[in-house]
C-alpha positions as semicolon CSV with decimal commas, in nm:
position;residue;x (nm);y (nm);z (nm)
1;M;-4,618;-3,569;5,345
2;Y;-4,323;-3,713;5,195
3;N;-4,429;-3,723;4,844
4;K;-4,657;-3,398;4,852
5;D;-4,325;-3,207;4,972
6;L;-4,120;-3,418;4,706
7;F;-4,410;-3,315;4,422
8;I;-4,386;-2,950;4,557
9;F;-3,974;-2,942;4,513
10;S;-3,967;-3,085;4,193
11;L;-4,218;-2,847;4,073
12;L;-4,026;-2,531;4,197
13;L;-3,734;-2,679;4,043
14;A;-3,875;-2,703;3,678
15;N;-4,010;-2,344;3,742
16;L;-3,681;-2,225;3,815
17;L;-3,523;-2,395;3,512
18;L;-3,758;-2,265;3,257
19;A;-3,684;-1,898;3,414
20;Q;-3,329;-1,965;3,363
21;G;-3,399;-2,072;2,967
22;S;-3,598;-1,762;2,943
23;F;-3,367;-1,547;3,071
24;S;-3,058;-1,699;2,837
25;N;-3,326;-1,687;2,529
26;I;-3,319;-1,299;2,621
27;S;-2,965;-1,271;2,682
28;V;-2,874;-1,417;2,316
29;S;-3,126;-1,218;2,179
30;D;-2,934;-0,923;2,327
31;D;-2,612;-1,027;2,212
32;I;-2,782;-1,088;1,848
33;S;-2,908;-0,742;1,853
34;C;-2,574;-0,580;1,966
35;R;-2,399;-0,725;1,714
36;Q;-2,644;-0,650;1,452
37;Q;-2,615;-0,283;1,570
38;E;-2,209;-0,300;1,524
39;K;-2,266;-0,454;1,160
40;K;-2,470;-0,146;1,078
41;T;-2,279;0,065;0,815
42;K;-2,100;0,388;1,004
43;P;-2,251;0,714;0,774
44;F;-1,934;0,850;0,556
45;R;-1,778;1,137;0,694
46;L;-1,596;1,422;0,518
47;S;-1,254;1,501;0,630
48;R;-1,203;1,854;0,796
49;K;-1,009;1,922;0,519
50;E;-1,268;1,878;0,262
51;K;-1,546;2,030;0,526
52;R;-1,298;2,365;0,494
53;E;-1,271;2,329;0,144
54;G;-1,656;2,325;0,096
55;F;-1,749;1,991;0,005
56;K;-2,096;1,830;0,065
57;I;-2,178;1,414;0,093
58;L;-2,376;1,317;-0,185
59;F;-2,384;0,955;-0,075
60;D;-2,300;0,853;0,296
61;G;-2,356;0,499;0,269
62;T;-2,697;0,486;0,424
63;N;-2,972;0,618;0,183
64;L;-3,021;0,728;-0,180
65;D;-3,187;1,058;-0,035
66;N;-2,995;1,301;-0,256
67;W;-3,071;1,076;-0,558
68;I;-3,338;1,003;-0,841
69;D;-3,352;0,630;-0,961
70;N;-3,528;0,603;-1,284
71;S;-3,560;0,216;-1,270
72;N;-3,537;0,095;-0,900
73;Q;-3,210;-0,115;-0,982
74;Y;-2,980;0,091;-0,761
75;V;-2,980;-0,051;-0,435
76;V;-2,792;0,035;-0,113
77;E;-2,574;-0,222;0,054
78;D;-2,267;-0,246;0,270
79;G;-2,220;0,127;0,274
80;N;-2,214;0,093;-0,129
81;I;-2,487;0,193;-0,381
82;V;-2,475;-0,087;-0,597
83;M;-2,624;-0,125;-0,974
84;Q;-2,818;-0,460;-0,966
85;P;-2,915;-0,497;-1,323
86;K;-3,289;-0,610;-1,393
87;V;-3,296;-0,554;-1,759
88;K;-3,007;-0,607;-2,033
89;Y;-2,951;-0,240;-2,080
90;G;-3,043;0,092;-1,935
91;G;-3,123;0,251;-1,564
92;N;-3,020;0,537;-1,466
93;L;-2,959;0,687;-1,119
94;Y;-2,932;1,091;-1,096
95;T;-2,855;1,338;-0,824
96;K;-3,155;1,579;-0,730
97;E;-2,950;1,856;-0,759
98;E;-2,833;2,022;-1,101
99;Y;-2,460;2,135;-1,130
100;R;-2,267;2,377;-1,360
101;N;-1,913;2,384;-1,213
102;F;-1,799;2,142;-0,980
103;V;-1,508;1,898;-0,794
104;L;-1,697;1,553;-0,771
105;R;-1,483;1,268;-0,583
106;F;-1,568;0,893;-0,585
107;E;-1,476;0,563;-0,514
108;F;-1,619;0,237;-0,746
109;L;-1,537;-0,104;-0,809
110;L;-1,602;-0,285;-1,129
111;T;-1,700;-0,629;-1,162
112;P;-1,526;-0,855;-1,429
113;G;-1,635;-0,703;-1,770
114;A;-1,839;-0,456;-1,639
115;N;-1,993;-0,117;-1,827
116;N;-2,130;0,182;-1,698
117;G;-2,119;0,550;-1,735
118;L;-2,083;0,892;-1,553
119;G;-2,321;1,166;-1,646
120;L;-2,214;1,510;-1,652
121;R;-2,456;1,814;-1,705
122;H;-2,730;1,529;-1,777
123;R;-3,068;1,580;-1,837
124;Y;-3,313;1,342;-1,651
125;F;-3,469;1,074;-1,880
126;E;-3,794;0,902;-1,738
127;K;-3,706;0,588;-1,949
128;E;-3,460;0,340;-1,812
129;R;-3,272;0,384;-2,121
130;G;-3,169;0,709;-2,234
131;Y;-2,848;0,983;-2,259
132;D;-2,854;1,298;-2,249
133;G;-2,529;1,525;-2,166
134;M;-2,150;1,407;-2,140
135;E;-2,071;1,058;-2,049
136;L;-1,761;0,946;-1,940
137;Q;-1,687;0,619;-1,990
138;I;-1,701;0,367;-1,655
139;L;-1,527;0,036;-1,792
140;D;-1,345;-0,251;-1,698
141;D;-1,027;-0,211;-1,961
142;Y;-0,875;-0,556;-1,894
143;D;-1,145;-0,752;-1,961
144;P;-1,072;-0,913;-2,338
145;K;-1,406;-0,876;-2,493
146;Y;-1,338;-0,471;-2,498
147;K;-0,976;-0,547;-2,674
148;E;-1,096;-0,399;-2,992
149;L;-1,263;-0,073;-2,865
150;E;-1,246;0,256;-3,012
151;P;-0,957;0,454;-2,835
152;Y;-1,254;0,709;-2,682
153;Q;-1,466;0,401;-2,555
154;Y;-1,231;0,292;-2,261
155;H;-1,259;0,392;-1,880
156;G;-1,224;0,762;-1,826
157;S;-1,258;0,878;-2,202
158;L;-1,509;1,105;-2,271
159;Y;-1,732;0,904;-2,469
160;S;-1,701;0,960;-2,851
161;W;-1,478;1,240;-2,858
162;V;-1,168;1,211;-2,629
163;P;-0,954;0,890;-2,523
164;A;-0,824;0,861;-2,177
165;K;-0,486;0,784;-2,057
166;R;-0,485;0,406;-1,971
167;G;-0,302;0,210;-1,731
168;H;-0,434;0,359;-1,440
169;L;-0,717;0,112;-1,353
170;K;-0,720;-0,140;-1,089
171;P;-0,833;-0,461;-1,152
172;A;-1,146;-0,571;-1,160
173;G;-1,287;-0,649;-0,795
174;E;-1,059;-0,355;-0,665
175;W;-1,143;-0,028;-0,552
176;N;-1,110;0,306;-0,769
177;Y;-1,071;0,642;-0,630
178;Q;-1,174;0,920;-0,943
179;E;-1,216;1,300;-0,918
180;V;-1,370;1,519;-1,166
181;I;-1,347;1,878;-1,249
182;M;-1,557;2,080;-1,465
183;R;-1,516;2,412;-1,477
184;D;-1,660;2,590;-1,738
185;N;-1,543;2,469;-2,048
186;H;-1,280;2,258;-1,898
187;L;-1,287;1,890;-1,795
188;K;-0,997;1,719;-1,617
189;I;-1,046;1,365;-1,445
190;I;-0,805;1,211;-1,226
191;L;-0,794;0,829;-1,132
192;N;-0,598;0,681;-0,896
193;G;-0,390;1,008;-0,809
194;E;-0,313;1,030;-1,190
195;V;-0,438;1,246;-1,457
196;I;-0,600;1,066;-1,742
197;L;-0,788;1,327;-1,912
198;D;-0,763;1,697;-1,980
199;T;-0,957;1,842;-2,250
200;D;-1,133;2,185;-2,351
201;L;-1,481;2,179;-2,440
202;S;-1,505;2,471;-2,674
203;E;-1,175;2,330;-2,888
204;L;-1,370;2,034;-2,947
205;V;-1,683;2,182;-3,061
206;K;-1,464;2,443;-3,282
207;N;-1,291;2,152;-3,426
208;A;-1,566;1,880;-3,476
209;P;-1,638;1,679;-3,780
210;S;-1,958;1,824;-3,976
211;G;-2,249;1,698;-3,881
212;K;-2,135;1,553;-3,537
213;E;-2,372;1,626;-3,230
214;V;-2,218;1,877;-3,020
215;G;-2,510;1,990;-2,828
216;R;-2,480;1,780;-2,532
217;L;-2,131;1,895;-2,453
218;L;-2,245;2,266;-2,417
219;Y;-2,542;2,212;-2,158
220;P;-2,447;2,516;-1,907
221;K;-2,562;2,279;-1,597
222;G;-2,741;1,949;-1,533
223;H;-2,753;1,660;-1,320
224;I;-2,439;1,411;-1,210
225;A;-2,546;1,050;-1,330
226;F;-2,473;0,703;-1,293
227;L;-2,556;0,538;-1,626
228;G;-2,638;0,197;-1,645
229;H;-2,527;-0,048;-1,905
230;G;-2,686;-0,381;-1,745
231;D;-2,360;-0,458;-1,542
232;V;-2,298;-0,501;-1,138
233;V;-2,097;-0,225;-1,032
234;K;-2,042;-0,038;-0,673
235;F;-2,014;0,294;-0,587
236;K;-1,934;0,472;-0,252
237;H;-1,769;0,799;-0,070
238;I;-1,957;1,009;-0,297
239;R;-1,885;1,380;-0,257
240;I;-1,881;1,741;-0,447
241;K;-1,793;2,075;-0,417
242;E;-1,968;2,401;-0,624
243;I;-1,650;2,596;-0,756
244;L;-1,712;2,927;-0,960
């Protein structure tokens, strides 16, 4: 009887320990699940002021529902749109909607030596490499490889037309805040609180050298686009307000 009782007791103890182990695993699993939930990106929200002003979110940090990627090189990571180049050049991300007059606000982060573009009133290209519309430079001005560019090639410039004021871009690895105001023929760029470009497109066309392509400056409306140039660049907190 003694041996039998001891055997039964040992069996019950073993089952109890196994049960405790199972509960422990469930607890650990639940804890990991909770931590993963906490790490999930919280959607970006407009401020009360921007809501009153009529801004709408183009990217809230969670999905690309408002965008068309012609190259599958733009991904959502940690609340950011990240250009992850698969080819040396090209790869564009377009808004689904087209815009004429607007205020666009966003933040961007450049990796060392990175180059990208911001298309305004842009036409959509099926091919990965193709640009048709105005392009504003998004560029790491401080990288030595760009020291001999034309003035209109540095960050914030209206490419091939108007150079932007330099000295207000933050170093690679830091976030910059940019605002683009497009109203009819008037284009204004504000970088980190400083106006770096303010120009009239009609005057540019009027004074354009003979033979220079001016049509891209005069499209009445089009997509907003991030124009990839084969470098890693991040974007976040993208919102827009249409204006008259």
